[in-house]
BABA-835958 format. One record per residue: x, y, z of N, C-alpha, C in turn; residue in one letter. Coordinates in steps of 0.05 Angstrom, whole numbers, padded with zeros to 5 digits, always signed. Layout:
N
XYZXYZXYZa/...
# end
This chain:
332
+00017-00024+00000+00000+00000+00000+00018+00025+00000m/+00013+00044-00018+00028+00069-00018+00026+00083+00009p/+00048+00095+00018+00048+00108+00044+00026+00130+00046r/+00021+00144+00024+00002+00165+00024-00026+00155+00030s/-00031+00129+00024-00057+00117+00028-00060+00103+00055a/-00038+00100+00070-00038+00086+00095-00048+00105+00117r/-00063+00095+00136-00073+00111+00158-00049+00118+00176t/-00046+00143+00183-00025+00152+00202-00032+00141+00230t/-00012+00129+00242-00015+00118+00269-00001+00134+00290t/-00008+00129+00315+00006+00142+00337+00036+00135+00337i/+00042+00112+00327+00071+00104+00325+00085+00121+00305g/+00071+00131+00284+00084+00148+00264+00090+00176+00276d/+00072+00187+00291+00076+00215+00301+00089+00216+00328v/+00087+00194+00344+00098+00194+00371+00081+00209+00391g/+00089+00205+00416+00073+00217+00438+00071+00247+00436e/+00094+00260+00432+00093+00290+00433+00083+00302+00407f/+00087+00287+00385+00075+00296+00360+00044+00295+00362g/+00034+00274+00375+00005+00273+00379-00005+00295+00397f/+00009+00300+00419+00001+00321+00437+00001+00348+00424l/+00020+00353+00406+00021+00379+00393-00003+00383+00375s/-00016+00362+00366-00040+00364+00350-00065+00366+00368r/-00064+00352+00391-00087+00351+00408-00091+00376+00425l/-00070+00385+00438-00073+00406+00459-00084+00433+00449l/-00075+00442+00425-00086+00468+00416-00116+00469+00414p/-00129+00446+00409-00158+00446+00406-00173+00443+00432g/-00159+00439+00454-00173+00435+00480-00180+00462+00493m/-00205+00465+00499-00215+00490+00511-00212+00489+00541r/-00209+00513+00552-00208+00515+00581-00236+00514+00592s/-00238+00516+00619-00264+00515+00632-00262+00530+00658a/-00285+00539+00669-00285+00553+00695-00270+00537+00716p/-00253+00550+00731-00238+00537+00752-00211+00526+00743g/-00205+00527+00717-00179+00518+00707-00159+00541+00708v/-00139+00539+00724-00118+00560+00726-00096+00555+00706v/-00087+00530+00704-00067+00521+00685-00078+00495+00673v/-00080+00494+00646-00091+00471+00633-00070+00451+00624g/-00076+00435+00603-00059+00414+00595-00032+00424+00585p/-00012+00406+00586+00015+00413+00575+00036+00418+00595g/+00029+00417+00621+00048+00421+00643+00050+00396+00659q/+00068+00396+00679+00070+00372+00696+00044+00365+00710d/+00030+00386+00718+00003+00382+00730-00015+00404+00720c/-00041+00398+00719-00061+00419+00715-00064+00433+00742a/-00072+00458+00741-00078+00473+00766-00108+00480+00765v/-00123+00471+00785-00151+00477+00785-00159+00491+00811i/-00181+00507+00809-00190+00522+00833-00216+00510+00842r/-00217+00503+00868-00242+00493+00881-00248+00511+00905c/-00267+00528+00901-00273+00548+00922-00249+00567+00924g/-00239+00570+00948-00216+00588+00952-00189+00574+00950r/-00190+00548+00946-00165+00533+00945-00158+00526+00916r/-00131+00523+00912-00121+00514+00886-00106+00488+00890r/-00110+00470+00870-00098+00443+00872-00083+00437+00846y/-00063+00420+00849-00049+00408+00826-00062+00381+00821l/-00066+00374+00796-00080+00350+00788-00064+00336+00767f/-00056+00310+00771-00040+00296+00752-00047+00266+00752t/-00040+00252+00731-00044+00224+00729-00022+00211+00714v/-00014+00187+00721+00007+00172+00707+00002+00142+00710d/+00016+00127+00694+00012+00098+00694+00039+00083+00690a/+00041+00059+00701+00063+00041+00696+00050+00016+00683l/+00059+00008+00660+00047-00014+00645+00068-00035+00639v/+00061-00060+00646+00078-00082+00641+00085-00085+00611e/+00110-00090+00605+00119-00092+00578+00125-00065+00565g/+00117-00043+00578+00123-00016+00568+00143-00003+00587v/+00136-00001+00612+00153+00011+00632+00170-00009+00649h/+00162-00034+00649+00175-00053+00665+00168-00082+00656f/+00184-00101+00665+00178-00129+00662+00172-00140+00690e/+00155-00161+00691+00144-00170+00717+00166-00176+00737r/+00188-00188+00729+00208-00196+00749+00226-00173+00758g/+00222-00149+00748+00240-00127+00756+00233-00115+00783w/+00209-00119+00792+00199-00107+00817+00186-00128+00834f/+00188-00124+00861+00169-00138+00878+00142-00123+00875s/+00121-00135+00884+00095-00122+00882+00094-00096+00898a/+00106-00097+00921+00107-00073+00938+00123-00050+00924r/+00146-00057+00912+00162-00037+00898+00146-00024+00875q/+00132-00041+00860+00116-00031+00838+00095-00012+00847l/+00081-00019+00869+00061-00001+00880+00073+00026+00889g/+00096+00025+00902+00109+00049+00911+00116+00067+00887r/+00128+00055+00867+00136+00071+00844+00111+00083+00830k/+00090+00067+00829+00066+00077+00816+00056+00103+00828g/+00059+00106+00855+00052+00131+00867+00074+00152+00864f/+00099+00144+00868+00120+00164+00870+00125+00179+00844l/+00120+00166+00821+00124+00181+00795+00103+00204+00793v/+00080+00200+00805+00060+00222+00806+00069+00244+00825n/+00080+00236+00848+00089+00255+00867+00111+00273+00855a/+00127+00262+00837+00148+00277+00824+00136+00300+00807s/+00114+00294+00793+00100+00316+00778+00092+00338+00797d/+00081+00331+00820+00074+00352+00839+00098+00367+00849a/+00121+00353+00853+00145+00366+00862+00154+00387+00843a/+00151+00382+00817+00160+00400+00796+00144+00426+00796a/+00122+00428+00811+00107+00452+00813+00104+00461+00842m/+00121+00450+00859+00121+00458+00887+00097+00449+00903g/+00084+00427+00895+00059+00419+00908+00064+00401+00932g/+00042+00398+00947+00042+00380+00971+00020+00359+00966r/+00028+00334+00961+00008+00313+00956-00013+00310+00978p/-00038+00306+00971-00059+00304+00990-00077+00279+00986r/-00087+00275+00963-00105+00252+00958-00100+00239+00931f/-00105+00213+00929-00103+00200+00903-00123+00178+00901c/-00129+00171+00876-00145+00147+00870-00129+00130+00852v/-00134+00104+00852-00117+00084+00839-00134+00067+00820v/-00123+00061+00797-00135+00041+00779-00114+00019+00774n/-00122-00006+00781-00104-00029+00777-00117-00046+00756l/-00102-00051+00734-00110-00070+00713-00094-00095+00716a/-00107-00118+00721-00093-00142+00730-00101-00166+00714v/-00082-00182+00705-00089-00208+00693-00103-00227+00713p/-00119-00245+00703-00135-00262+00721-00117-00281+00737t/-00093-00287+00727-00075-00306+00741-00057-00292+00762e/-00060-00266+00765-00043-00251+00784-00050-00259+00813y/-00030-00267+00829-00035-00276+00856-00047-00255+00874p/-00067-00262+00890-00081-00244+00908-00061-00231+00928v/-00043-00248+00939-00025-00236+00959-00007-00215+00947h/+00001-00218+00922+00017-00197+00909+00000-00172+00904e/-00025-00176+00897-00042-00153+00892-00045-00137+00918l/-00048-00151+00940-00050-00137+00967-00024-00122+00973i/-00001-00135+00966+00025-00122+00971+00029-00098+00953a/+00019-00100+00928+00021-00077+00910+00005-00054+00920l/-00020-00059+00928-00036-00037+00939-00024-00026+00964q/-00012-00044+00981+00001-00035+01005+00024-00016+00999g/+00039-00022+00977+00061-00004+00969+00052+00024+00962g/+00029+00025+00948+00017+00051+00941+00010+00067+00966i/-00005+00053+00984-00014+00067+01008+00010+00076+01025v/+00031+00059+01027+00055+00066+01042+00069+00090+01031e/+00073+00091+01005+00087+00113+00992+00071+00139+00995a/+00045+00137+00991+00027+00160+00993+00029+00171+01022a/+00027+00154+01041+00028+00163+01069+00054+00177+01076s/+00076+00168+01065+00102+00180+01070+00104+00209+01059e/+00088+00216+01039+00088+00243+01028+00065+00260+01039t/+00049+00249+01058+00027+00264+01069+00001+00261+01054g/-00001+00241+01036-00025+00237+01020-00040+00213+01029a/-00065+00211+01021-00082+00188+01028-00094+00177+01002a/-00096+00150+01001-00111+00137+00980-00140+00136+00987v/-00157+00149+00970-00185+00152+00978-00204+00137+00959v/-00194+00121+00941-00212+00106+00924-00197+00094+00901g/-00213+00080+00883-00199+00069+00860-00217+00049+00845g/-00204+00034+00828-00219+00015+00811-00201-00009+00805n/-00213-00032+00801-00198-00056+00795-00211-00068+00770l/-00194-00074+00749-00205-00084+00724-00188-00107+00714t/-00200-00125+00698-00185-00146+00686-00170-00136+00661r/-00145-00147+00657-00129-00138+00634-00110-00161+00626a/-00099-00159+00603-00080-00179+00594-00052-00174+00606l/-00047-00149+00613-00021-00142+00625-00026-00125+00650q/-00008-00127+00669-00010-00112+00694-00004-00083+00689l/-00020-00065+00700-00014-00037+00700-00024-00023+00725s/-00010-00002+00733-00017+00013+00757-00020+00042+00748v/-00044+00053+00753-00050+00081+00746-00058+00096+00771s/-00046+00120+00775-00053+00136+00799-00059+00164+00790v/-00081+00175+00800-00089+00203+00796-00085+00217+00822a/-00069+00238+00822-00061+00251+00847-00071+00280+00848l/-00081+00288+00872-00089+00315+00877-00070+00326+00898l/-00057+00348+00892-00037+00360+00910-00045+00389+00916a/-00038+00398+00940-00043+00426+00947-00024+00444+00931e/-00034+00464+00918-00017+00481+00901-00005+00504+00918a/+00019+00512+00912+00031+00535+00926+00018+00561+00917p/+00023+00582+00932+00012+00608+00925+00022+00617+00898k/+00047+00612+00892+00059+00620+00867+00060+00596+00848r/+00051+00599+00824+00050+00577+00805+00075+00579+00787i/+00091+00558+00786+00114+00556+00768+00108+00534+00748v/+00111+00540+00722+00107+00520+00701+00132+00518+00684t/+00129+00507+00660+00152+00505+00642+00156+00530+00625r/+00139+00550+00629+00138+00572+00610+00154+00597+00618r/+00167+00597+00641+00178+00623+00651+00208+00627+00645g/+00222+00609+00632+00250+00613+00627+00256+00636+00608a/+00277+00651+00614+00284+00674+00598+00314+00674+00592r/+00321+00686+00570+00349+00688+00562+00367+00697+00585r/+00389+00684+00590+00407+00691+00612+00403+00676+00637g/+00380+00662+00640+00375+00646+00664+00395+00623+00665d/+00403+00616+00689+00420+00592+00693+00402+00567+00696h/+00413+00545+00687+00398+00519+00687+00410+00502+00709i/+00393+00492+00727+00402+00475+00749+00388+00449+00749y/+00400+00429+00761+00388+00403+00765+00395+00393+00793v/+00376+00378+00805+00383+00365+00831+00396+00338+00826t/+00410+00329+00847+00420+00302+00847+00439+00295+00824g/+00437+00269+00815+00453+00259+00793+00434+00248+00772t/+00444+00246+00747+00428+00238+00725+00439+00212+00712l/+00421+00196+00701+00429+00172+00686+00429+00147+00702g/+00426+00149+00729+00427+00125+00745+00403+00106+00740d/+00379+00117+00738+00356+00100+00733+00358+00086+00706a/+00367+00100+00686+00370+00088+00660+00390+00066+00660a/+00412+00070+00675+00432+00049+00678+00420+00025+00693l/+00404+00031+00713+00390+00009+00728+00372-00007+00710g/+00357+00007+00693+00339-00006+00673+00355-00024+00654c/+00378-00013+00645+00395-00029+00627+00405-00053+00641r/+00413-00051+00666+00423-00073+00681+00401-00095+00684t/+00377-00087+00690+00355-00106+00693+00348-00120+00667l/+00350-00106+00645+00343-00117+00619+00366-00133+00607s/+00389-00134+00621+00411-00151+00611+00429-00137+00591g/+00427-00111+00590+00444-00097+00570+00472-00092+00578g/+00479-00098+00604+00506-00095+00613+00512-00118+00632t/+00537-00127+00633+00545-00149+00651+00550-00139+00679a/+00552-00113+00683+00559-00103+00709+00534-00098+00725r/+00534-00108+00749+00510-00104+00767+00514-00078+00782t/+00496-00059+00778+00498-00033+00791+00474-00031+00811a/+00479-00040+00836+00457-00042+00855+00445-00015+00860v/+00462+00006+00863+00451+00033+00868+00433+00042+00845y/+00442+00038+00821+00426+00047+00798+00400+00031+00795s/+00401+00005+00801+00376-00010+00801+00356+00001+00821v/+00367+00008+00845+00350+00019+00865+00338+00046+00856r/+00354+00062+00843+00344+00088+00833+00321+00083+00812r/+00323+00062+00796+00302+00056+00777+00277+00046+00791f/+00281+00028+00810+00258+00016+00823+00243+00035+00841r/+00257+00052+00855+00244+00069+00874+00255+00098+00873e/+00243+00114+00856+00252+00142+00854+00246+00157+00880p/+00260+00179+00884+00257+00196+00907+00248+00224+00897s/+00222+00228+00894+00213+00255+00884+00222+00277+00902p/+00231+00299+00890+00243+00321+00905+00221+00340+00915r/+00203+00330+00931+00181+00346+00940+00190+00370+00957l/+00207+00366+00976+00216+00388+00993+00231+00409+00977h/+00250+00400+00960+00265+00419+00944+00247+00435+00926a/+00227+00422+00913+00208+00436+00896+00193+00457+00911g/+00184+00450+00935+00169+00470+00951+00187+00494+00959q/+00212+00489+00966+00230+00511+00974+00235+00528+00950v/+00241+00516+00927+00247+00532+00903+00224+00549+00894l/+00200+00538+00895+00176+00554+00887+00169+00575+00908v/+00169+00568+00933+00162+00587+00954+00182+00610+00956d/+00207+00604+00949+00227+00625+00951+00226+00645+00929s/+00212+00638+00907+00208+00656+00884+00232+00658+00865g/+00251+00639+00867+00275+00641+00850+00273+00626+00825i/+00255+00605+00823+00253+00589+00799+00235+00602+00779a/+00245+00606+00755+00229+00618+00734+00214+00597+00718s/+00224+00573+00716+00211+00550+00703+00221+00525+00715a/+00205+00504+00715+00214+00479+00727+00199+00455+00715m/+00212+00432+00715+00201+00407+00705+00216+00384+00720i/+00204+00361+00721+00219+00338+00732+00230+00322+00709d/+00253+00310+00713+00267+00295+00692+00257+00266+00692v/+00236+00262+00676+00224+00236+00673+00230+00223+00646s/+00232+00239+00625+00236+00228+00598+00265+00233+00588d/+00283+00243+00605+00310+00248+00597+00316+00278+00598g/+00340+00285+00606+00348+00313+00609+00343+00329+00584l/+00352+00319+00561+00350+00335+00536+00321+00339+00529v/+00305+00318+00530+00277+00321+00523+00262+00339+00542q/+00267+00336+00568+00252+00352+00587+00261+00381+00587d/+00287+00386+00583+00297+00414+00579+00285+00425+00553l/+00282+00408+00533+00269+00417+00508+00240+00426+00513g/+00226+00413+00532+00198+00422+00538+00199+00450+00550h/+00218+00455+00568+00220+00483+00578+00226+00502+00556i/+00244+00495+00538+00251+00513+00516+00227+00518+00498c/+00213+00497+00491+00190+00500+00473+00168+00517+00486d/+00162+00512+00511+00141+00527+00525+00149+00556+00530e/+00175+00561+00535+00185+00588+00540+00194+00603+00516s/+00195+00589+00493+00204+00600+00467+00233+00611+00470i/+00250+00593+00479+00279+00600+00483+00295+00575+00474v/+00321+00577+00477+00339+00555+00473+00356+00550+00498g/+00373+00530+00497+00390+00525+00520+00417+00515+00511a/+00438+00521+00527+00465+00511+00523+00473+00497+00549v/+00480+00471+00546+00489+00456+00570+00517+00446+00564i/+00533+00441+00585+00561+00433+00583+00564+00405+00593r/+00575+00388+00576+00577+00359+00583+00592+00354+00609s/+00613+00370+00614+00630+00365+00637+00617+00375+00663n/+00593+00386+00661+00579+00394+00686+00556+00376+00693t/+00549+00357+00675+00527+00339+00680+00534+00322+00705i/+00518+00323+00726+00525+00308+00750+00521+00278+00747p/+00542+00263+00750+00542+00234+00747+00551+00221+00774l/+00537+00200+00782+00544+00187+00807+00569+00170+00803s/+00583+00163+00826+00606+00145+00824+00598+00118+00811p/+00574+00107+00816+00566+00082+00804+00564+00085+00774t/+00553+00107+00765+00550+00112+00736+00578+00114+00723y/+00596+00129+00736+00623+00132+00725+00638+00106+00724r/+00635+00089+00744+00648+00063+00743+00638+00046+00720r/+00613+00048+00714+00601+00032+00693+00606+00043+00665a/+00604+00070+00662+00604+00082+00635+00625+00104+00632l/+00641+00109+00652+00661+00130+00649+00649+00157+00646g/+00660+00172+00627+00651+00199+00622+00629+00200+00601a/+00620+00177+00590+00599+00177+00570+00573+00184+00583d/+00563+00208+00577+00539+00219+00590+00514+00213+00574a/+00514+00195+00555+00491+00190+00538+00466+00183+00554t/+00468+00164+00573+00445+00157+00589+00436+00179+00607l/+00455+00195+00616+00448+00218+00633+00432+00239+00617a/+00439+00242+00592+00426+00262+00575+00399+00252+00565l/+00397+00226+00559+00373+00216+00545+00357+00195+00560q/+00368+00184+00582+00356+00160+00594+00329+00163+00607g/+00325+00183+00623+00299+00187+00636+00296+00171+00662g/+00274+00176+00675+00265+00163+00700+00282+00170+00724e/+00298+00191+00722+00313+00200+00746+00295+00214+00766d/+00274+00228+00756+00256+00243+00773+00270+00263+00791y/+00291+00275+00780+00304+00298+00792+00290+00323+00782e/+00295+00345+00795+00283+00371+00786+00303+00386+00768l/+00292+00397+00747+00307+00414+00728+00293+00441+00727l/+00309+00462+00734+00296+00488+00735+00315+00510+00726w/+00303+00534+00722+00319+00557+00713+00317+00579+00733t/+00339+00594+00736+00341+00615+00756+00352+00641+00742v/+00337+00663+00744+00348+00689+00733+00374+00697+00748p/+00391+00710+00734+00417+00718+00746+00413+00735+00771k/+00392+00751+00771+00388+00768+00795+00381+00753+00820r/+00374+00727+00817+00367+00711+00841+00390+00692+00849h/+00413+00694+00837+00434+00675+00843+00443+00676+00872m/+00445+00700+00883+00453+00702+00911+00432+00690+00930k/+00407+00693+00923+00385+00682+00939+00386+00651+00937r/+00393+00641+00914+00396+00612+00911+00417+00601+00929l/+00440+00615+00931+00461+00606+00949+00452+00607+00978e/+00435+00626+00985+00426+00628+01013+00407+00605+01020r/+00392+00595+01001+00373+00573+01007+00384+00546+01000i/+00408+00544+00988+00419+00519+00979+00417+00497+01000r/+00426+00503+01025+00426+00483+01046+00398+00474+01053a/+00378+00490+01048+00350+00483+01055+00339+00463+01036r/+00350+00460+01012+00339+00443+00992+00341+00413+00999l/+00361+00406+01015+00363+00379+01024+00375+00359+01004g/+00387+00370+00983+00399+00352+00962+00420+00369+00947c/+00439+00355+00934+00459+00370+00918+00445+00382+00893p/+00456+00405+00885+00446+00418+00860+00470+00425+00843i/+00467+00426+00817+00488+00432+00798+00479+00450+00776t/+00494+00471+00770+00489+00488+00747+00500+00474+00722c/+00484+00469+00702+00493+00455+00679+00493+00471+00653i/+00484+00496+00655+00484+00513+00630+00467+00537+00634g/+00458+00549+00611+00442+00573+00612+00423+00574+00589e/+00402+00590+00593+00382+00595+00572+00392+00616+00553i/+00388+00610+00527+00396+00629+00506+00372+00635+00488v/+00377+00652+00468+00355+00661+00451+00342+00637+00436a/+00358+00617+00430+00346+00593+00418+00350+00591+00388g/+00338+00571+00376+00321+00551+00389+00337+00525+00396p/+00324+00507+00409+00335+00480+00414+00355+00479+00437g/+00366+00455+00441+00385+00450+00462+00412+00444+00449v/+00433+00458+00458+00460+00454+00447+00478+00443+00470c/+00493+00423+00463+00512+00411+00482+00540+00419+00475l/+00555+00430+00494+00583+00436+00490+00600+00414+00503i/+00615+00399+00486+00630+00377+00496+00655+00385+00510g/+00669+00365+00522+00693+00371+00536+00715+00383+00519a/+00713+00378+00492+00733+00389+00473+00724+00416+00463d/+00702+00427+00473+00693+00453+00465+00675+00453+00440g/+00672+00430+00428+00655+00429+00404+00625+00430+00412r/+00610+00442+00395+00581+00444+00399+00566+00423+00383e/+00546+00412+00396+00528+00393+00382+00500+00401+00388a/+00484+00405+00367+00456+00412+00371+00440+00387+00373h/+00426+00385+00396+00412+00360+00402+00383+00363+00395l/+00371+00341+00387+00342+00341+00383+00328+00337+00409g/+00303+00329+00408+00288+00324+00433+00289+00294+00439t/+00314+00283+00438+00317+00254+00442+00312+00247+00472s/+00297+00226+00476+00289+00218+00502+00268+00196+00500g/+00254+00191+00522+00234+00170+00521+00209+00179+00508y/+00198+00163+00490+00172+00167+00477+00157+00141+00479d/+00133+00142+00491+00118+00118+00496+00112+00102+00471h/+00111+00115+00448+00103+00100+00424+00127+00095+00405f/+00151+00104+00413+00174+00099+00397+00196+00086+00413r/+00194+00085+00440+00214+00073+00457+00202+00048+00470s/+00220+00030+00477+00211+00005+00489+00229-00002+00512h/+00218-00017+00532+00233-00026+00555+00256-00043+00545v/
# end
């Protein structure tokens, strides 16, 4: 069949290509402060504002059955949602859960999975208040989270030329852990596997950064540094320059891959925070650094654009695309 006559599929356009077609046609509604296209929607209920987000982990897409205990899978199912709230300075409050389960799935594991969700939610100050259970061919965990919104709303849209780009923690560890679990490397990296299995959403750091007023734009690193920085650039209509020798890599990552930062740039699932800071707020950032509770690293700056440019250790520039995880073009 000629290509022109074939129906275009979601696999042809990819996740973000589809969203670029869908989102412009979506109308707002009363009570919507921030609509689709951000880490969370912001909605107003009476005098209060809330962050609202949903995410899913699907067997064969995000994980294979033997990679997690049931409890670990439940915990991660909640924590990836909490990371979206962290990216906007939110405080998790309530969630509902949808579990899609094959008929042969053991009941004791289902109880452990649900227990992992409840446990992780409780640790962040949230409560599981309802849900749904359905039959499916593959296991999946979906969580919809409501979080208390801060007074000041920070999205992906506020970055401006001259802003510095920062990231929390280290990058690439979760992707290395996923590669280890899938047999792509002979080296067992226990730390990286743990980072993949159980992310640590930077809720406190996100709250401090937003409440302090120094972050001009922010996102969590779920689909890879380059791709997520690209979202900030696209939403803010700017570009970015990052330096390869400043990308924070853990000792475990360096032992396994040396100075090759490919997984750190493109791997995803680190759930660290990526944000921009205007130059006028740099002294304020230094004053609150200790309050963040985690290491932070400046990796570059915002420029007029477009796109993301990487400056290598040899000083050469490489213009990067939006390479990273795409649900319809990437596979476990």
